[in-house]
N, C-alpha and C positions, 0 to 999 in steps of 0.2 A: 245236350247231354239230358235222359229223363233222368239215365239213375248208376251212381255211381258208387260203389264198398271198398272197401280192402282187406285180404281176407288176414285176421289175424291168430287161425290156428285150423290144422286141417286133421278133421278124428281118427285114430287110427284106423278103422273102418270104412270111412267112409268113397277110398278106389277099390274097393272089396264089393261093396254097396256096387259102385257105381259098372264093378267088371260082370259082377252077379246080377244085375237090374235092366241096369242104364240110365238110373236114375242117381242123382246126385242134391243132396240134401243144404240147401245155406236155413244159417238164421244169425240174427245180432243177438237176438235175448231167447237162447233156451230153453225153452219151462221148464226141460227133465235132464236133469245131469248125463242119463245113459242117452240121450239122444244125443251127446255131442260124440261121442266114440262114433258115430256114424252121417257126422254134418260137417261141412265147412263153418266157422262160427267169423263171423269179419267188424266192421267197423258199421256205426248208426247210418243209413241211409236216407236218404225219403225220393219221395218220387215227382219228380218236377212237372211232368201231363203226363197222362195214360201210353200205358204201353199197347202196343194193337200187333199181332198178324204184320209179320215182314218187319221188324225190326229184329237189328241187329243187337246181338248180347259178344263181347269179348268177353273169356276166360282165362286170364293169362297170355298168351301167345296166340288163340284158336279164338277166331268167326265163327259163331251159328247168327242163322234167323227162324226166329219163332214162326213154327206154323200153327198154331194152337194155341190159349192161353183158357185156364180155366177158372172161374167167374167166381173163385174164393181167394183165387191165388196175387192178384191186386191187395185185396184189404189184406192178408197176413202179409205182403211185405211188406206194406206202410206199417204196420206193429210190431210185426217180429220179425223184419229181417229173413222174413223166411218165405219159401218158395223151393221145389223138387223139380228141378230140369230134367228133362226123359228126354235120349239124344235119339231119337227115333223118327221127328222127323214126320208125325201123323199130320193132320189134320182136323182130329180132334182127341180132347185129354182121355183119359182112363179115371184122374181125379178132381176131382174143384181145386183143389191148390196148386196141383202139375200146369207147368212150361211146356211146351215141347222142342224142341230142338230141330232143328237141320245144320250138317255142317262134314266135313270130312272126319277129322279123327276123334275120342273120347280126349276132353282137357288133360292138362299135365297139372295140375295148381300149385304152387307152392307161397309159403304165406310169406305178404310184403305184396301180392301179387294183385291187379285190379280184376273184379268185375264190371260190367259194364253196360249198357242197355239203351242205346239208342236210334 
């Protein structure tokens, strides 16, 4: 297991953002209260080994494969528990803090669900 956290809250507009943009934002320490409305908040986690293309991400009951990682994503995930997951499966990210994922369904996550990377 490279990374594991538990969801502590789901912002009111987090899944609306996912539906509209294909992006899901996560934080353990959110710098702005306004961002919490569009984010999943989670317990602090530690990256135990480098995250790489091909790793499996599990969110609740759904599994995805990482297809691209932005240059800043490992740093922000380590420091703030933050990244933006995008569910298009592209081989390149649009933003440096993004992690691209491919999989069958968009996640349905509730408080208490785990997010893992392995």
